[in-house]
N, C-alpha and C positions, 0 to 999 in steps of 0.2 A: 571734844570732841569724839562724838557718838561712836567709836570703829571699837570694833574686840582688841583684846591682847593680840601683837604680835612678835611672832618670832623671828629672829635674826637672818636679816638677808647681807646679800654681799654689795659690796661699794658696790653706788647710782643703781640699785636695785632696791631698796627698802620701803619704797610705797605697794610693793607688789606682796608682802606680807597679810596685807590686808586680802582676806577671800573677796570682800564687796568688789573692793578695787578693779582686783583683774576680773571680774567680772562685766563692770559696767565697761571699765576700757575694751574688751571685747564686740561689748553690743556696740560702743562710740564706732567701733571699727567697722562693724558689719554695716552699720545706716550711712557712714560716712562715703563707706565705700560705691551701698547703689546713691547716695543722693549726689554721688560726685557723676557718676555712669548717666545717670538721668539729665543731667545739666548740659550734658555735652552732648546727648542725643533733642533737648527742647533746642540749644541752641543752634545745631546744624537744623532741625526741622522747620525753626521760626526762616531763619535764615532760604533755607533752600524755597519756605512758600512767598517772600515777598521779595526776595534782596535787597532788601536796603538794611543800613547801619543802625537805622533811630528806633527797628523795629526788636536790635539784638537789647537794644539800651530799654527800651521798655519791658524785656522781661525780667529786668533790674531793679525797675520803679515798681512791677506788679510782686513781691519779692519783701522792698522794704517799705510800700506804703500802710502795710496793718502795724509795723513797730512801728512807728509814727503813732499812727493811731492810737494803738491800745498799749503802749509804753508804760504809761501809770498803772493801770489794772493790774496789770501781766506781772511787776514787782511786789506790786499788795499783794497779790495770790500766791507768787512764793515766798509770801513773807506767812503766809496766813493758813496756810495747807500744806501739805501735808506734799514735800515738793517729784517724792517719787510719785506719787498718786496723777503731780498733775503732768511730768514725765511723759507715762502711759497713756492717757488723754491726748495727748497730744499730737504723739504717734500715731490712735490710731487715726488719727484723721489725715496724720501724710499715706498712709492705708488705701484710706479713699481715692487719698488724691492720686497714688500710681493706677492704682487699677482706671481713673475714668481715664486719666491720658494715657492706657493701654486700650481704652474701646477706642477714645479718638482714631486712634493709630491703625485699628482697626478694621475702622470707619474709613477710613481717608478722607478726614478734616481738612480741607483746605483754604480752614480760615484761621488764624491767628488770635481771635480776641475770646474764643472758649482755653484755649493754650494760657491766656493771660491771666482768665478767673480762675482755673485750676493754679496758676500759679501765686494769685492773691491768697486764697487759702491755705495755701502751703505759708505763705509767707505768715502768714496767722498762727498758723501749729509754730512756728519758727519765733515769732513774738514771748511764747507761752512760756514752753518749754527751755527758752534760751538762760532765762534768769532762772528758774530750777533747777536747769543742771547744773551753772555756774557754782550757784549759792550748796548744793546736792555734795558736791566732791571734795568739799571739811568736812564734810561726816566722815569721809570712808578711811581714810587715813588719820594718826595721830599729825598733830601740829609741826612737829618739829620734821615729820615728814612730807611738808603737803609742799614745798619748793622743788621739789624730788618730785610726787605727782604730778604738779603742774607740765611741769619736763617732759616725760615721759609721756603724760597727757597730749603737749603737741607732739609728740615722735610717730605715737600713732595715731591720729591725727594724721601725718603729712603721709604718713604710710599708707593709709588706703587714699588720701590723695593720690600717691605715685601710682596704687593701681585702678585703682575706681575712674579719673578720664581714659585712661590707654584702653579696659576693659570697657566703657561704653563707646570709644570709636573702632574696638575691634567688634563688639556685639551689632553693631549699629551697620556694620559691613560682612556681618555673617550669612552670606547663600541659604537661608535656613526651609527657603521655599523648594531646593532643588534636594535638602539633606530630609526635606521631611515633605514628602510628596502632600497637597492638598491643604495645606498649614497653608493661611492671610497673615500669620505674620512673621513682617519683616525689618530691617529697619529700626527707626524709632521703637516700635511694638514690643521688639527683642527687649530692648532693654528695659522696656518700662517694666516687663512683667518679673525682669532681670532684680529692680527693684522694689519691687511689692515685694520679692521673698525677702530680702534683706530688712525690711521694716518690718517684718513678720516675725524675723531674727530676733529682731531689736527688742520687740515687745515682749517675748519669752524669756529671755534672758535678765533685761529689767525688772521684770516679777520673778524673781528667782532671788534677787538678793534682800538680804535679811535688812539693812538698815530701813528703820522707819523714822528720816527729824521729829514729823510732827509739825502742831505750828509753834511757829515761833515768836511771831508778832501777837502779845495780847490783846493791846491795848481796842476800843472800840474806833468801826472807821470812822475815819472823818479827815476832812483834804488835809490840816497839818502832820497825817499816819503819809497819807499817800505821796503827799510831795517830803518827807523827808530823805526819801532817797537822792533829791537833787540838791538839798542847802545841804548838804554832810560832803559831797561834792564838790558843790562849789565852795566849803569850808575848808578842803582838801588842795592844796595847790599842786601836791603827788599827785592824787587823781584827776584831778580836772589836765592838768598840763599832759601827763601821759594819755589820757584819753582823747582830747582834744589835739592830738600831734598824728595820733594814728587816724583820726579823720581825717584831716587835710590832707596827712601826704601818703594815703593811700586811692581819695580822693580824688585829688589830681594822677597821681601817678598808677592808679592802677592799670590794666591792658585788659583783664581776664575776657571780656566781652568783646573786644576785638580780635580775639584769636583766631574767628573763623574767616575771618577776612585780612587776618597775615597768611593762611594755611592756604585759601582758597585763591588771592590773587596777589601775593606777594611771596611766600614760599613753593607757591605750587605743590601741595600736599591737597591728599584729600581729607578726611573723618579719620583714618587712623592716624597722620600726620597731626590733625587738630587734637587729639587723644595724648597723642608725644607731646605737645607743646605745652597744655592741661597740664601734666604730671611735670613739665622740668621744674619748676618750683618746688612740688612739694619733693624733688628729689633731695634739692640744695639744702631744703628746713627738714628734710628726718636725715641728714645726714648730722649737721649741727644739732640737731635734738640731742641726738644720742654722742657726742662729743659731751652736752652740757653736761645730761645725766649720769657722766663719768666725772666731770668738769668743771662743777659748778661753778657759777657768779657770787666772790663771797666779798670784794669790794667794785670798785668805781662803776654801777652798776649803772649809773648816770649818764656817763661817760662811755661807754660802753650801749647803751642806746641813742644818744646823738650819730656818733659814727655807723652805726648797723643802719641808721633811718638815709643817713645820708649814702651809702653805698648802696642801697634802696633806690633811690634816684640815678644817681649813676647805671645802673644795672640798667633800668627802666630806659633811658640815653641810647645804651648800646643793640638793646633789644627795636628801637625803633629805627635804628639809622642801617643795622641791619639787613642783609642780603642771601647769608648763608644759614643755611637749617643751624648748622651744629654751634655755631657764632648765640644765632638765637636763642638757641638751648643754655646753654651757654650762661649766657646774660639770664633770664630765668632763673636757674638753674641758684645763679648770685643772691639775687633777690628775694627770690627764698630762704637762703641760709641768712640772711639781715632780716628780713621781717621776721624768723623764728625766736630772734634774740627780744626782739621787741613784744614779742607776743608773754615770753616767758618771761618778762620781767613786769608788765600790765598786767599780769593776771593775778601774780606776786600782791603785786600788790594792793589787786582790789582785795583780795582776801585779809591779807595779816593788816591792812590799814582798817579794815574796815569790822563793826563788832557782829558774831551772829545772826541775831533777830534784823539787821539789817540788810545782808546778804543779798536776799535777794530783789530789794529796791536800786539799791545801787549796782546790782547788775542788771536791771532793768536799765540803767541809766548807758552803763557800759553797752549794752546791749544796740541804744539808738544809734552811740558814737559808732559799734562795727557794722550795721547795718546802713547808716549811712555813708560810710566807707565804702564798705561792699557793694550792696544791689543800687546805692544812687552814684555809686560812682560808676558802676557800670550804665547808666541811665548819663551819667556825661560823660560818661567816654562816648557811647557811639551817639549823642549830641553833636559833640565839638568834633568826631570823624565826620559826622554827614557835613557840616561845615568846612571842614580844610582837611578835609582826610586822613587815615588812618593813621598816616605816619608821622606824619604834623602832630596831629593832638597826641599822639603819644611823647615827642619830643617836647612837646612844651609843657606834656604832665611827668613828665621825667625830672624836667629840672625846677617847673615847680614845687616837687619834693626835697628838690636838692634848699631851694629858698625860704620853705618851710623849716627843713631842718634848724636853717642859719637864726630865724628870727624866734624858733620854742626857745634856743636856746639862750637868746638875753634874757626871753617875758621868763621863761620861769629857772630862777637861777636852782632855787630849791629841787630840782629834780634833774637839774644838769648833775648836783653833786651829791646825789643818792647816791648811798654805799654800797652795803650787802644788806642780797634778800632776807632782813630775816626781822622779827614783831620789835625787838632787843633795837636794831636800827631802825626802825619805823616809827618806835611809838613814841620818841618827843615831839613829833611831827604830827601826831595825832590830833583830831578836835576832840571834843569830849561829844559822846553820845549822845547826850540829853541838849550840850549846847546845839547840836547841827540840827536837833528834832525841832529846839527849838528858833533857828533861824539866824542865832546872835555871832 
């Protein structure tokens, strides 16, 4: 690991001994805060223009397609160039995108197509920054503190998710025109300016990191080198099973894209209610992350993974049938708590079972699964809601997630029997890097 010596920290806070880890997580928190606030504004703006569930689904599709198209080069770039520099370039693109959305809002654009175009560029930046960001974390802390770093990374991510959507809803309804006479910024425009500020802050913080990973992959560019990440994941049942489990469960059970419909037509709340609904899963996830930072998983990781996936599906069903705001919030909080355990287990498997020189390409494969489960899942939710209605689509998705959990437990017994999240526990199930690269 490329990290400076760290002084002892209290139990559960070991990762924070690293200066670069502290700075990087602060940068992530700021950026996610802005991105989540922006997501609320985009969703409400698009729905207010068209009033169609399918158009909400297209926002997820616009974010997902770049990851699908540029998966292979993104992973190779993360292994061949300085991962920190890649992140800076990609987030510079996010700055331009937020600025463009602010201009659209100021001009009162009433077409969703320019918004989709900007979201495509946002997705392009995420496609390249995702593998680089994931592969950068092991350089920030000693290996013995890596699981703690993943856990706190999840906690910080969820903290930003708690405040980001709620803040987005609050800013969206802020009567700035009355508070500042003469201004033309209101609604989505206020949120986009806020996001622009957070992205600029992210660039400053990441630019101050000391770590310089440099080039990890030294072999010449070839199709075999580019495809090595896919071959390695295919040779690792633990990775293949965990990645694909998340893909199908969130693809079926995710209901984020439909929250404007639930907030407006079923629970009868406005933009502020939408922000609270978006924040509820993060509240549950944040709480669980803090618990797991103090009491990490030491055994039966696989069994816990499948139990939590089943809880996620059941909570989605409860959310779908609820007509009470507090019950809906509770169901979403439970789903977030269950999902965060899956995130920590999968993130630990990804890095601890992958050689450093391949982490960018393997992370790119994981990014494809995550993108498909999140952004493509939003498109799936919008499409099924257009066919069946939001409630029925959510119920079917939750039941489908339960079915996938049972099926995957049978298809991937090695994942189900996984024990502690340590290199020693995973090493017997690792594939040799040279075998994976050769496709054996």
